[in-house]
N, C-alpha and C positions, 0 to 999 in steps of 0.2 A: 579328211585326214590332214593333219598339219604338216607342211613340207619340211623335212628336216635332212641337211646333209653333214657329214663329218668331213673335216679336213686334217690331214695328217702331214704337215710339213716336216722334213728332216733338215735341220740346219748342221752346218759343218763346224760345230763347237760343242764339245762334251766334257771340257775340263775346267773352263772358267765360269763358276756358278753365277758371278755378278752379270756377266754378259748373257748367260742363258736367261736368267730371271728379266733382265732388262728386255730382251726379245720376246719371251713368252707373255710378259705382262701386258703388252700392247694389245693383245686379244681381248682382254677383259675390259678395255675401253669402250668396245662396241657393244651398245645395248642389245640384249636378246642372244649374245653368244656365250656359251659356257666352256671354259677351260676345263678339260677333263683329266689331262695327264701330261706330265713333263718328264721325260725318261732319258736322262743323259748316259752316255757310254764314255769311259776315260779312255780305254784302248782304242776304241773306233773314232774317238774325238768328233762325235756325233751325238745329236739329241733329237729324239722323236717327241714332237708336240702334237696333242690331239685336242681338237675342240669341235663343237656342234652348235647348230643354230639354223635359222632360216636362210636359204641360199644367199639372198642379197647381203645379209649381214655377215655371213661366212666369208664371202669373197672381199668384203671391205676389211674384215679382220685379217685375212690371208695377205692382202696388198700391204697392210701396215706392218705386218710381221716381216714380210719380205723386205720392206723398205728399211726396217730397223736392223735387220741381219746384215744388209748391204752396207749399212754404216759402221757396224761394229765388228765385222769379220773380214780379215783380209786374207783371201785365197792364196796369195803369193807367200804366205808364211805358213800355211796349213800342211798338217801331216796327220796320217791316221790309217787304221787298217782297213776301213770300208771304202769301196769305190766311190768317187765323188767329183764334181766338177764345178760346184758353185757354193756360195755362202748359204742360200737356201738351195739345197741340191735338188731336191723333189718336193713337189707339192701337189699330192693327189686329193681329189674330191671323191666322196663315196656317198651314194644315196643311202639313206636310212630309213625314211618313210614318206609316203604321199609324193614321190618324184621318181622318174625313171633315170636309168643310166644315160639315155640319150639327152634328156633334159639337163642332167648333170654336166654332161660334156659340153654343152652350150655355156653354162656358166665357167667351166674351166677355160674355155677359149676367151670368153670375155676378160677373165682375170689376166690371161697371158698377154693379150692385146694392151691392157693397161699397164702391165710391168714393163713391156717393151717400150711403149710411148713414154711414160711418165718417169721411169726410173733407169731407162737406157741399159737394160739387163737383157742379153739374148737368150733365147730358150726354145725348147722344142715341146710340142704336144705329143703325149704317147698314149698307149692303150685306147680307150674309147674315144678320147679326144684327138687322136692322131688323124692327120689329113692324108697320109699315104701309108701303105702297108709296112714298108721297111721301117717306119717310125714307131710302130706300135710297140715294139720291145724296148724297154728301158735301157736295157744292156747296150743296144744299138745306139740309142741316143747319146749315151754317156761314154761310148767306146773312146778310148784315148785319155779319158778323165781330163783333170785340169791341166796336167802337163802337155796334152795333146790339143789343147782347146784352140790355139792360134791356128794350127794347121787345119783343124776341122772347119772353123768359121770361114776360112778362105777356100774351102772345097765347095764347088757349085752343087754337088750332090747333097751336101750337108749344110746348106745355107738355112740359117735359123728360121723357125716359123714367125718369130717376132723379135723385135729388138735389133741391135746393129749386128752386120755381118763382119765386124772387125774386132781384132784383139787390141783395143785401145787402152789408155791408162785406167779408165773406169772399169773396164771389163777384166783388166789385169787383177783388179782388187775383188770385184764381186764374183767373178767367173759366170757360169751359165746356170740356167734352171730348167728343169723338166716339170711340166705341169700335165696333169691327167684327170681323167674321170675313170674310175674303176670299180669293180666289186669289192666287197670287203677283203682285205688281205691281212693275213697274220704274219708277223715277223716273228720268227720262232727259231731258237738256237738249240742244239743238242750238245751236251758236254760229253767229252770222251776222256777216258783215263791215259792220255798220251799228250806229248807236247809236239807231235809231228804234223805239220800243216799238210804234208804230202799225203799221209795216210787218211787225215780227215777229208781231204779232197777226193781221195779214192772213194770213200763211202759216199760223198756227195754226189759223184759222178754215177755211182750205182743207182742212187735214188731219183735224182732230179729228171724231169722229163726230157730235157735236151741230152742227157746221158753223157757220153764221151766220144772223142773222135776215134774212129777205126784206124788200126795201124797194121802193117804188115810185120809179122813176126813178133817181136817184142811189143807188148800192149802200151809201154810207157816210152820208149825211145825208138820204136820202129818207124818206118816211113809211113806217112799219112796215106790213106786210100781216098782217091778222088773219084767223083762221078764223072759223067760225060761232059758236065759243064765245067769241070775243074774245081768244084766245091768238095771240101771234105765230107765224107760219108760218115754219119754218127751212128753209134750203137744206143738206141733209146734206153732211158732208165726206167725204173720200175713203176714210178708214179706220175700221173698226169697233174697238170696245173701246180707243179712245184718247180721252183728255182733254188739252187744252192751252191755254195762254195764252202771250202774249209779254210780256216784261219787260226791263228795262234793268239790267245788273249793273255797278254802278260800280267794284267791286273790279277787274273786268277790261276795263272801258271798252268793252263790247260789249252788243248786245241778244241775247237767247236766246229760244228757244221752249221752254218747260218742258211736258214731256209726262208724263202718267201712262199706261203701258201696261198696262190692267187685266187683260189676258189674253193672254199672249204666244203662245199656241197659235193665236189668232185673228189678232193683228198682232204681228209680232216687232220687235225693236229694228232690225234692218237694213232692214225694210220702211219703218218710220217715217223712218228716216234717208234712204233712196233718195227717197221721195216728197216729204220736205222739200227735198232738192236739186233736184228738178224744179220745185217750186213757187217757190223762191227764185230760180232761174235765169229763170223766166218773169217775175219781178218786178224782174229786174235786179240781184238780190243773189247772194251766194255763201255756202254753208256752208263755214265753215273747220274744223269740228271738232265734237266732242260731249263730253258730260260725263255720267258715271253717277254718280247720288246713292244712296249706300247699297250693297247688295250685289245679285249677280246669279248665277243658276244656270250651272254650266258649260255646259250644253247650249245656252243661249241665245248664248254665245260661240262654240261650235264650229259652231252653225247658221249664225251671222253669217259665220264664215270660209268655210264651204262655199258660201255664197251669193256671196261675192266671188271665190272660186276659180272657180266656174262662169262666172261673167261673163268671166273671164280665160282660159276654156278650159284650166284647170290641173287636174292631178290632185288629187282630195279624198283621196287615201290617204297623207297625210303625218301627221306625229306631232301629238299634242295640243298640245305646246309650240309647235310651228311654227303651228298653227291659231290660237293665243291671239294671237301676234305678227301675224298677218294681220287678225284681227279688230280689234285695237287700232289699227293703222295705217290700215286701211281706213275705220274709223269716226272716227278722229281722236280717240280717247278720252284722248290725251296732249297734246292742243292746249293746255289751260289749265294743267295740272300733270301730273307723272308718273303713270301708271297702273300700279299694282303688282298683278298678278293674284293673288298670295299673300294680298293684304288685301281684295280686292273680290270673288273668287269663292267662293260659299258652301262648296263641297266642299272647297276648299284650305284654308279656315279651319277646318273641322271636323277636317281631318286633323292639324291642329297639336297637339302634345302627345301624339299616339298614338305607340306604340313604332316604332321605326325599322324599316323593311322591308328585306329583303334586296336587293330590286330597286332600292332607293333608295341603295344603296351604290356607291361607285366601283368600277370593273372591278378595281383593285388590291385595294381593301378587301374585296371579295367573295372573291377569291382567298385572301387572308390569312385571312379568317374561315373559309373552307372548310378551310384548311391547319391550323387551330389544334386543340387537344386536344379541343374540343367535338365531340360525334358528329353535331351538326346545324349547318349544312346538310350533307346527305349526297348520296348518289348520285341520289335522287329529285328533289331541287331543282335539282341541276346538270343533270340530264337535260331538265328542263323549260326551264332557261335555255338550253341548248345549242339545244333546239328553236326557242325565241324567236329566237335569232341566226339560225338557218337561214331561217325565214320572213322575217326582216327583210332578208335578202339578196334573197329573191324579190321583196319589196315594193320594194326599192330598184331592181331592174331594171325593174319595172312603171312606177315614177315617172320613170325616165330614158327609158323608151320612150314615155310620154305626153308627154315634152317634146322629143322628137327632131324636129330640122328636117325638113319634107316629110311628117311623120305626123300633122299637125295634125287631120285628120278622124277620125283613131283615138285621140284623147285621152280620150274617155269609156270606151271599151273598156279601156284599160290603167288608167284611174282605178278602174274597177270592180274589176279584180284587185288594185290597191293597197290599196282599201278592205277587201277580203276578208283581204289579209295583215296589215293592221293589227288586225283583229278577232282572227285567230289568234294574233298576236303578244301582244295585250293578254291573252287567255286564258292563254297559256302563262306569261306574266310573273306573272298572279295564281297559278298553280299552283306557282310557285317558293317562294312563302311559305307556300302552303296545305299543301304537302308537309312542311314543317318544323313547321307548327301540328299536323298530323296526328300526326307522331311525338311531339310534346310531349303530345298527349292520351293517348298510351299510358302515357308516364311518369307523368303525373298519375293515371291509373288505377291503376297500380301502388302509388302512395303512399297509396291510400285505406286507411282503418283496416280491421283485420280480427279484432277482439277478440270478436265475437259472431257467431252463425250468420247472423243478418241482414246484418251488415256484410260477412261473406265472400261470400254471395250477391250483394249489390249490387256488390261489388268484382269479382267474376267477370264479371258482366254488363257492367260498365263497361270492362273489359279487352277483352272480345269485341267490343263496340260500337267501340271506338277501333281495335282491330286491323282490323275490316272497313273502317272509313273510311280507314285508312292503306294498305289495299290498294286501295280504290276510286279514291283520288286519283292514283297512278301509272297506273291504268287510263285515267283521263281524259287524262293527259299523252299516254299512247299514242295514244288516239282523236284528240286534237287535232293531234298532231304528224303522224299519218297524213294527216288531212284537209288540213293545211297544204301538203302536197306537190303539191296541185293548182295552187297558185300558181307553184311553181318549174317544174312540168311545162309549164304554159301559156307561161311566159316562155322555156323552152327551145325551144318549137315556133314562137311568134309573136313574142317580144320581141327586143330589140336583140341581134343575134348576136354583137357584140363582147363581150357580157357573158355568154356561155355559161358561162365558168368560174365566175362569181358564182352563178348559178342552180344549177350543179352542186355547188357548195360547200353551198349551202342544202339541197339534196337529201341530201347526206352528214350534215349537221347533223340534219335531221329523222329519218333512219334512226338515227342514234346515240340521238336522244332517245327513239325508240320502243324500241330494245334496251335502253337503260339503265332506262327505266321497267319493261320486261318483267322484268329481273331482280328489281326491287322488288316487283312484284305477286307473283312466285313466293316470294320470301323471306317476305313478310308473310302470303301465303295459308296457307302450312304451320303457322302458328300459330293458325289459326281452328278452333275447336272444332265448328263447323257445317259438316260435311263437304259438304253439298249446296251451300251458298253458296260455299265454297272452290272446289269443282269448277266451278261457273258462272263465276266470275271468271277462273279459269285458262283455260277454255275460250274466253271472249271474248278474253283477252290473246293466246292463241296464234293465233287466226284473224287479229288485228290485226298480229302479228309477221310471219305468213307473207305477208299482203298487202303489208307495206312492203318486204320483201325483193324481191318481184316488181317492185314500182314502182321500186326502186332499180336493178335490173338493167336494166329498160327505159330508164330515164333515162341511165344510164351508156353504153348502147348508142347512144342518140341523139346523146349528146355526141361518142362516138367516131366517129359517121358524119359529124358536121359539122366536125370539127376537121381 
């Protein structure tokens, strides 16, 4: 698996678009690094920049960004609503794929040492990169902010992990930086129908893990309750892995609660939203929506959609596109400004610039591409696509049945079938393009050089491997299309009976997908030199073919008996 990490530096400039662009653009000068998002905030005077790539390239891009920010931002002149102590205030590295958090922490420390030595910027390692427990928390590292930095640097307890331990003229301008390795964090703001920072903070204290300080008598002005070590006793908040504060955003004329969801597998975005709504209502306030700062994984959005669909007793087996719409509207992510999924969801941004997929074409364009002189897409891809259409019909019947008046108590039953249908559909849609890719691998193998004995052997093996793969892919189409028939069978028996014909057409499409893919298995298997492998693939495919014919016959008999 390819090693990928994400870097999310926060720079202390959110108003000067020219400076922001100059700083962010240096990222794209490093080959192999992709700039995903630049999200400025005027009131906070802070911009969140997000980019991804191989670890070595990412830390090179991060170093260049930190260097550029130190040139263009003067912290002695900075003001803004968000806590900060440096031109590049924080620079977290986040493992995305093929790399552990511990390995990512090694890269974070490598970056920090270089920032200290070459740029003369003092800094602290926090979270997974921290070298001592008291520095794991970003709030502790940044306490005192820029205004208290001179005192902090002179404190032996807070000697920086890298860079100068003095507030010299250079540091006066650049401030300090906190560098970390951490799990994926969502910066998430919830909007309130008030201008009161104090009331927003009260809700933040209800929710965040750290809660609030316990006091004697009056919970706001009373004397702090101390433990035996003289430390304030805290009343924990409702949710784990959540940090939060309240603030007023002049740009929008409202108070917000600014959350950092530090581990969305512990506390999700929708859980934070729901608990905030409850706490706000208890305090006579109302949540009007929310705001996502930076990027979010696709799963966090679909999980939110599933949560709200369950609350409505609605089927979860709807398309990904519809789920995104549900999540946006339910969370009010478009309350302050339009929410563009293509710009905010990581997976969608990573897909940008990739070769166009067959499944992304319109129905007309796919038919035109199939009809062209090109030999791909061919029967294998079209078989997979017909199978996807078939199970889509079965899924449709399940969703209609889940929403039928009078069947409310059965919505989960039909939702489960619709979710199965969606999974089969998505798998078959993947195989549409994979079949064409498999054919292209054969063509690439045949183009390999054959000028020497070594090249001839290598070419023959490449052709054999590609041919085997091109035989296995239509076999996967057969397997998936056969399995998908269970959705249509269930709908014929239990689903809305006025949709019998829809489920029936789904059965016929699945059968066509199996037969079409069967032809492809047979025609490709005959070119395999390994007779044992060819015989095994052919035996598997014949068994699937025979089961499919049986299922089709039973389904047609059932339809005939009900019509």
